[in-house]
N, CA, C and O atoms as a GROMACS GRO file, in nm:
protein
  352
    1MET      N    1  15.995 -11.572  15.869
    1MET     CA    2  15.862 -11.512  15.864
    1MET      C    3  15.870 -11.366  15.906
    1MET      O    4  15.941 -11.332  16.001
    2PRO      N    5  15.798 -11.280  15.838
    2PRO     CA    6  15.800 -11.139  15.877
    2PRO      C    7  15.724 -11.120  16.008
    2PRO      O    8  15.634 -11.197  16.041
    3ASP      N    9  15.762 -11.016  16.081
    3ASP     CA   10  15.689 -10.983  16.202
    3ASP      C   11  15.551 -10.930  16.166
    3ASP      O   12  15.534 -10.862  16.065
    4LEU      N   13  15.454 -10.962  16.249
    4LEU     CA   14  15.320 -10.910  16.228
    4LEU      C   15  15.313 -10.766  16.275
    4LEU      O   16  15.382 -10.728  16.370
    5PRO      N   17  15.231 -10.684  16.210
    5PRO     CA   18  15.208 -10.550  16.262
    5PRO      C   19  15.144 -10.560  16.402
    5PRO      O   20  15.099 -10.667  16.442
    6SER      N   21  15.140 -10.450  16.471
    6SER     CA   22  15.075 -10.446  16.602
    6SER      C   23  14.933 -10.500  16.591
    6SER      O   24  14.869 -10.485  16.488
    7SER      N   25  14.885 -10.564  16.698
    7SER     CA   26  14.750 -10.622  16.695
    7SER      C   27  14.641 -10.515  16.682
    7SER      O   28  14.528 -10.547  16.646
    8SER      N   29  14.675 -10.389  16.712
    8SER     CA   30  14.576 -10.281  16.697
    8SER      C   31  14.570 -10.228  16.554
    8SER      O   32  14.489 -10.140  16.524
    9THR      N   33  14.654 -10.280  16.467
    9THR     CA   34  14.658 -10.237  16.327
    9THR      C   35  14.540 -10.294  16.250
    9THR      O   36  14.510 -10.413  16.262
   10PRO      N   37  14.471 -10.212  16.170
   10PRO     CA   38  14.362 -10.265  16.087
   10PRO      C   39  14.414 -10.373  15.992
   10PRO      O   40  14.529 -10.369  15.948
   11LEU      N   41  14.328 -10.468  15.962
   11LEU     CA   42  14.367 -10.578  15.874
   11LEU      C   43  14.413 -10.529  15.737
   11LEU      O   44  14.499 -10.592  15.675
   12TYR      N   45  14.356 -10.417  15.689
   12TYR     CA   46  14.396 -10.371  15.556
   12TYR      C   47  14.540 -10.320  15.551
   12TYR      O   48  14.592 -10.296  15.442
   13HIS      N   49  14.604 -10.304  15.666
   13HIS     CA   50  14.746 -10.266  15.669
   13HIS      C   51  14.837 -10.388  15.686
   13HIS      O   52  14.957 -10.373  15.709
   14HIS      N   53  14.780 -10.507  15.673
   14HIS     CA   54  14.858 -10.631  15.677
   14HIS      C   55  14.879 -10.680  15.534
   14HIS      O   56  14.787 -10.676  15.452
   15SER      N   57  14.998 -10.725  15.504
   15SER     CA   58  15.021 -10.788  15.374
   15SER      C   59  14.953 -10.924  15.373
   15SER      O   60  14.917 -10.977  15.479
   16LEU      N   61  14.935 -10.980  15.256
   16LEU     CA   62  14.876 -11.114  15.247
   16LEU      C   63  14.960 -11.216  15.324
   16LEU      O   64  14.903 -11.298  15.397
   17PRO      N   65  15.094 -11.216  15.311
   17PRO     CA   66  15.172 -11.311  15.391
   17PRO      C   67  15.154 -11.290  15.542
   17PRO      O   68  15.156 -11.387  15.618
   18ALA      N   69  15.135 -11.165  15.586
   18ALA     CA   70  15.112 -11.140  15.729
   18ALA      C   71  14.977 -11.195  15.772
   18ALA      O   72  14.966 -11.253  15.881
   19LEU      N   73  14.874 -11.178  15.689
   19LEU     CA   74  14.742 -11.234  15.722
   19LEU      C   75  14.750 -11.387  15.730
   19LEU      O   76  14.692 -11.448  15.819
   20GLU      N   77  14.822 -11.446  15.637
   20GLU     CA   78  14.837 -11.592  15.638
   20GLU      C   79  14.913 -11.638  15.762
   20GLU      O   80  14.878 -11.739  15.822
   21GLN      N   81  15.016 -11.566  15.798
   21GLN     CA   82  15.093 -11.599  15.918
   21GLN      C   83  15.004 -11.588  16.042
   21GLN      O   84  15.011 -11.675  16.130
   22TRP      N   85  14.923 -11.485  16.051
   22TRP     CA   86  14.832 -11.466  16.163
   22TRP      C   87  14.734 -11.583  16.173
   22TRP      O   88  14.713 -11.637  16.282
   23LEU      N   89  14.676 -11.623  16.060
   23LEU     CA   90  14.582 -11.736  16.062
   23LEU      C   91  14.652 -11.864  16.106
   23LEU      O   92  14.595 -11.944  16.180
   24GLU      N   93  14.774 -11.884  16.061
   24GLU     CA   94  14.850 -12.002  16.104
   24GLU      C   95  14.876 -11.998  16.254
   24GLU      O   96  14.867 -12.102  16.320
   25ARG      N   97  14.907 -11.882  16.307
   25ARG     CA   98  14.930 -11.869  16.452
   25ARG      C   99  14.803 -11.898  16.532
   25ARG      O  100  14.810 -11.947  16.645
   26LEU      N  101  14.687 -11.869  16.473
   26LEU     CA  102  14.560 -11.902  16.538
   26LEU      C  103  14.535 -12.052  16.538
   26LEU      O  104  14.451 -12.102  16.613
   27GLY      N  105  14.607 -12.123  16.454
   27GLY     CA  106  14.587 -12.267  16.441
   27GLY      C  107  14.504 -12.305  16.320
   27GLY      O  108  14.466 -12.421  16.305
   28ALA      N  109  14.477 -12.208  16.233
   28ALA     CA  110  14.398 -12.236  16.113
   28ALA      C  111  14.485 -12.305  16.009
   28ALA      O  112  14.607 -12.290  16.006
   29ARG      N  113  14.418 -12.382  15.924
   29ARG     CA  114  14.487 -12.452  15.815
   29ARG      C  115  14.425 -12.411  15.682
   29ARG      O  116  14.303 -12.403  15.668
   30ARG      N  117  14.512 -12.386  15.586
   30ARG     CA  118  14.466 -12.344  15.453
   30ARG      C  119  14.401 -12.462  15.381
   30ARG      O  120  14.448 -12.576  15.390
   31ASP      N  121  14.294 -12.433  15.310
   31ASP     CA  122  14.228 -12.533  15.227
   31ASP      C  123  14.317 -12.557  15.105
   31ASP      O  124  14.346 -12.462  15.032
   32PRO      N  125  14.360 -12.681  15.081
   32PRO     CA  126  14.449 -12.706  14.966
   32PRO      C  127  14.384 -12.677  14.831
   32PRO      O  128  14.455 -12.654  14.733
   33GLY      N  129  14.251 -12.679  14.824
   33GLY     CA  130  14.183 -12.655  14.698
   33GLY      C  131  14.150 -12.510  14.672
   33GLY      O  132  14.118 -12.472  14.559
   34ASN      N  133  14.157 -12.425  14.778
   34ASN     CA  134  14.122 -12.284  14.763
   34ASN      C  135  14.207 -12.204  14.861
   34ASN      O  136  14.181 -12.207  14.982
   35PRO      N  137  14.308 -12.131  14.814
   35PRO     CA  138  14.399 -12.060  14.904
   35PRO      C  139  14.333 -11.946  14.982
   35PRO      O  140  14.395 -11.892  15.074
   36CYS      N  141  14.211 -11.909  14.947
   36CYS     CA  142  14.140 -11.804  15.021
   36CYS      C  143  14.064 -11.859  15.141
   36CYS      O  144  14.017 -11.782  15.224
   37LEU      N  145  14.051 -11.991  15.151
   37LEU     CA  146  13.975 -12.053  15.259
   37LEU      C  147  14.068 -12.115  15.362
   37LEU      O  148  14.169 -12.178  15.329
   38TRP      N  149  14.032 -12.096  15.488
   38TRP     CA  150  14.107 -12.150  15.600
   38TRP      C  151  14.010 -12.218  15.695
   38TRP      O  152  13.897 -12.171  15.712
   39GLY      N  153  14.052 -12.326  15.756
   39GLY     CA  154  13.970 -12.396  15.854
   39GLY      C  155  14.030 -12.384  15.992
   39GLY      O  156  14.152 -12.393  16.009
   40LEU      N  157  13.946 -12.364  16.090
   40LEU     CA  158  13.990 -12.352  16.229
   40LEU      C  159  13.904 -12.444  16.314
   40LEU      O  160  13.781 -12.436  16.310
   41GLN      N  161  13.967 -12.532  16.389
   41GLN     CA  162  13.896 -12.632  16.470
   41GLN      C  163  13.918 -12.601  16.618
   41GLN      O  164  14.031 -12.582  16.662
   42ARG      N  165  13.809 -12.598  16.692
   42ARG     CA  166  13.814 -12.586  16.837
   42ARG      C  167  13.734 -12.701  16.897
   42ARG      O  168  13.666 -12.774  16.824
   43GLU      N  169  13.742 -12.716  17.026
   43GLU     CA  170  13.675 -12.830  17.091
   43GLU      C  171  13.524 -12.831  17.066
   43GLU      O  172  13.467 -12.937  17.040
   44ARG      N  173  13.460 -12.716  17.073
   44ARG     CA  174  13.313 -12.711  17.063
   44ARG      C  175  13.260 -12.662  16.929
   44ARG      O  176  13.140 -12.672  16.902
   45TRP      N  177  13.347 -12.612  16.844
   45TRP     CA  178  13.303 -12.559  16.715
   45TRP      C  179  13.418 -12.564  16.615
   45TRP      O  180  13.534 -12.585  16.650
   46ARG      N  181  13.381 -12.543  16.490
   46ARG     CA  182  13.481 -12.526  16.385
   46ARG      C  183  13.438 -12.408  16.300
   46ARG      O  184  13.320 -12.373  16.294
   47ALA      N  185  13.535 -12.348  16.233
   47ALA     CA  186  13.506 -12.229  16.154
   47ALA      C  187  13.576 -12.237  16.019
   47ALA      O  188  13.684 -12.294  16.006
   48THR      N  189  13.511 -12.177  15.921
   48THR     CA  190  13.573 -12.155  15.791
   48THR      C  191  13.595 -12.006  15.778
   48THR      O  192  13.503 -11.926  15.796
   49ILE      N  193  13.717 -11.968  15.748
   49ILE     CA  194  13.755 -11.828  15.734
   49ILE      C  195  13.790 -11.804  15.588
   49ILE      O  196  13.872 -11.875  15.530
   50GLU      N  197  13.726 -11.703  15.529
   50GLU     CA  198  13.750 -11.673  15.388
   50GLU      C  199  13.806 -11.532  15.375
   50GLU      O  200  13.747 -11.436  15.422
   51LEU      N  201  13.920 -11.522  15.310
   51LEU     CA  202  13.980 -11.393  15.279
   51LEU      C  203  13.916 -11.344  15.149
   51LEU      O  204  13.963 -11.376  15.040
   52ASP      N  205  13.810 -11.266  15.162
   52ASP     CA  206  13.736 -11.216  15.047
   52ASP      C  207  13.791 -11.079  15.008
   52ASP      O  208  13.874 -11.023  15.080
   53VAL      N  209  13.746 -11.025  14.897
   53VAL     CA  210  13.795 -10.896  14.848
   53VAL      C  211  13.755 -10.783  14.942
   53VAL      O  212  13.837 -10.698  14.975
   54GLU      N  213  13.630 -10.781  14.986
   54GLU     CA  214  13.578 -10.671  15.066
   54GLU      C  215  13.588 -10.692  15.216
   54GLU      O  216  13.594 -10.595  15.292
   55ASP      N  217  13.590 -10.816  15.260
   55ASP     CA  218  13.589 -10.843  15.404
   55ASP      C  219  13.640 -10.983  15.433
   55ASP      O  220  13.662 -11.064  15.342
   56LEU      N  221  13.657 -11.010  15.560
   56LEU     CA  222  13.696 -11.142  15.606
   56LEU      C  223  13.567 -11.210  15.654
   56LEU      O  224  13.500 -11.160  15.744
   57ARG      N  225  13.533 -11.322  15.593
   57ARG     CA  226  13.408 -11.391  15.626
   57ARG      C  227  13.439 -11.510  15.716
   57ARG      O  228  13.532 -11.586  15.691
   58VAL      N  229  13.359 -11.524  15.820
   58VAL     CA  230  13.377 -11.637  15.911
   58VAL      C  231  13.243 -11.707  15.926
   58VAL      O  232  13.141 -11.644  15.956
   59GLU      N  233  13.245 -11.838  15.905
   59GLU     CA  234  13.125 -11.919  15.930
   59GLU      C  235  13.163 -12.023  16.035
   59GLU      O  236  13.250 -12.107  16.013
   60TRP      N  237  13.095 -12.015  16.149
   60TRP     CA  238  13.116 -12.112  16.255
   60TRP      C  239  13.013 -12.223  16.242
   60TRP      O  240  12.899 -12.199  16.202
   61ARG      N  241  13.054 -12.343  16.276
   61ARG     CA  242  12.962 -12.457  16.279
   61ARG      C  243  12.975 -12.523  16.416
   61ARG      O  244  13.084 -12.555  16.462
   62GLN      N  245  12.860 -12.542  16.476
   62GLN     CA  246  12.854 -12.609  16.606
   62GLN      C  247  12.739 -12.709  16.596
   62GLN      O  248  12.622 -12.672  16.609
   63GLY      N  249  12.774 -12.834  16.572
   63GLY     CA  250  12.670 -12.933  16.543
   63GLY      C  251  12.602 -12.897  16.412
   63GLY      O  252  12.669 -12.877  16.310
   64GLU      N  253  12.472 -12.890  16.414
   64GLU     CA  254  12.395 -12.853  16.294
   64GLU      C  255  12.378 -12.702  16.280
   64GLU      O  256  12.330 -12.654  16.177
   65GLN      N  257  12.417 -12.628  16.381
   65GLN     CA  258  12.398 -12.484  16.382
   65GLN      C  259  12.511 -12.414  16.308
   65GLN      O  260  12.629 -12.448  16.324
   66ARG      N  261  12.474 -12.315  16.225
   66ARG     CA  262  12.572 -12.234  16.151
   66ARG      C  263  12.548 -12.087  16.182
   66ARG      O  264  12.435 -12.042  16.200
   67ASN      N  265  12.658 -12.014  16.187
   67ASN     CA  266  12.651 -11.872  16.215
   67ASN      C  267  12.759 -11.803  16.132
   67ASN      O  268  12.875 -11.844  16.137
   68GLN      N  269  12.723 -11.701  16.056
   68GLN     CA  270  12.821 -11.634  15.970
   68GLN      C  271  12.828 -11.486  16.003
   68GLN      O  272  12.727 -11.421  16.031
   69ARG      N  273  12.950 -11.432  15.999
   69ARG     CA  274  12.971 -11.289  16.019
   69ARG      C  275  13.074 -11.240  15.918
   69ARG      O  276  13.162 -11.315  15.874
   70LEU      N  277  13.062 -11.114  15.883
   70LEU     CA  278  13.156 -11.048  15.792
   70LEU      C  279  13.231 -10.942  15.871
   70LEU      O  280  13.170 -10.862  15.942
   71PHE      N  281  13.362 -10.942  15.859
   71PHE     CA  282  13.445 -10.845  15.930
   71PHE      C  283  13.519 -10.759  15.827
   71PHE      O  284  13.601 -10.811  15.751
   72PRO      N  285  13.491 -10.628  15.824
   72PRO     CA  286  13.562 -10.542  15.730
   72PRO      C  287  13.711 -10.538  15.764
   72PRO      O  288  13.750 -10.549  15.881
   73TYR      N  289  13.793 -10.522  15.662
   73TYR     CA  290  13.937 -10.516  15.683
   73TYR      C  291  13.980 -10.390  15.759
   73TYR      O  292  14.097 -10.379  15.796
   74GLY      N  293  13.889 -10.298  15.784
   74GLY     CA  294  13.920 -10.179  15.863
   74GLY      C  295  13.926 -10.206  16.012
   74GLY      O  296  13.974 -10.122  16.088
   75LEU      N  297  13.877 -10.322  16.055
   75LEU     CA  298  13.884 -10.358  16.197
   75LEU      C  299  14.026 -10.402  16.233
   75LEU      O  300  14.101 -10.450  16.148
   76SER      N  301  14.059 -10.384  16.359
   76SER     CA  302  14.193 -10.425  16.403
   76SER      C  303  14.203 -10.577  16.407
   76SER      O  304  14.103 -10.648  16.422
   77ARG      N  305  14.325 -10.624  16.394
   77ARG     CA  306  14.348 -10.769  16.401
   77ARG      C  307  14.304 -10.822  16.538
   77ARG      O  308  14.247 -10.932  16.546
   78ALA      N  309  14.328 -10.747  16.643
   78ALA     CA  310  14.290 -10.791  16.778
   78ALA      C  311  14.139 -10.808  16.789
   78ALA      O  312  14.092 -10.906  16.847
   79ASP      N  313  14.062 -10.714  16.735
   79ASP     CA  314  13.916 -10.723  16.742
   79ASP      C  315  13.864 -10.843  16.664
   79ASP      O  316  13.776 -10.915  16.710
   80VAL      N  317  13.917 -10.863  16.544
   80VAL     CA  318  13.872 -10.976  16.462
   80VAL      C  319  13.912 -11.108  16.527
   80VAL      O  320  13.834 -11.202  16.530
   81GLU      N  321  14.032 -11.114  16.579
   81GLU     CA  322  14.078 -11.236  16.646
   81GLU      C  323  13.990 -11.268  16.766
   81GLU      O  324  13.953 -11.384  16.787
   82ALA      N  325  13.957 -11.168  16.847
   82ALA     CA  326  13.871 -11.190  16.963
   82ALA      C  327  13.734 -11.242  16.920
   82ALA      O  328  13.679 -11.332  16.983
   83ALA      N  329  13.680 -11.185  16.814
   83ALA     CA  330  13.549 -11.229  16.765
   83ALA      C  331  13.555 -11.372  16.713
   83ALA      O  332  13.464 -11.451  16.739
   84ILE      N  333  13.660 -11.405  16.640
   84ILE     CA  334  13.673 -11.542  16.588
   84ILE      C  335  13.686 -11.640  16.704
   84ILE      O  336  13.618 -11.742  16.707
   85GLN      N  337  13.774 -11.609  16.799
   85GLN     CA  338  13.799 -11.700  16.911
   85GLN      C  339  13.678 -11.715  17.002
   85GLN      O  340  13.663 -11.818  17.068
   86ALA      N  341  13.592 -11.614  17.007
   86ALA     CA  342  13.471 -11.623  17.091
   86ALA      C  343  13.375 -11.728  17.037
   86ALA      O  344  13.292 -11.781  17.112
   87GLY      N  345  13.386 -11.757  16.910
   87GLY     CA  346  13.301 -11.859  16.850
   87GLY      C  347  13.161 -11.809  16.819
   87GLY      O  348  13.133 -11.689  16.825
   88PRO      N  349  13.075 -11.904  16.786
   88PRO     CA  350  12.940 -11.866  16.744
   88PRO      C  351  12.857 -11.802  16.854
   88PRO      O  352  12.742 -11.766  16.832
   0.00000   0.00000   0.00000
């Protein structure tokens, strides 16, 4: 596996394999039916992460509650990771 760029590097400077490796390190699993969708499960919530053309979309689900945010690829990997891990 290739090394990931520094965590302060904007997502748009990551190759697709690097983004996929990062999501795997977070514990996310790729949707077998759609390679752009990833699922992430935590004790209190779960999230769907979509690698879209313009941004990275995250939808958290906690019970019946849903919360969605869009993260531009210009943000650093560290900032996006912190936001994802913080949950809804």
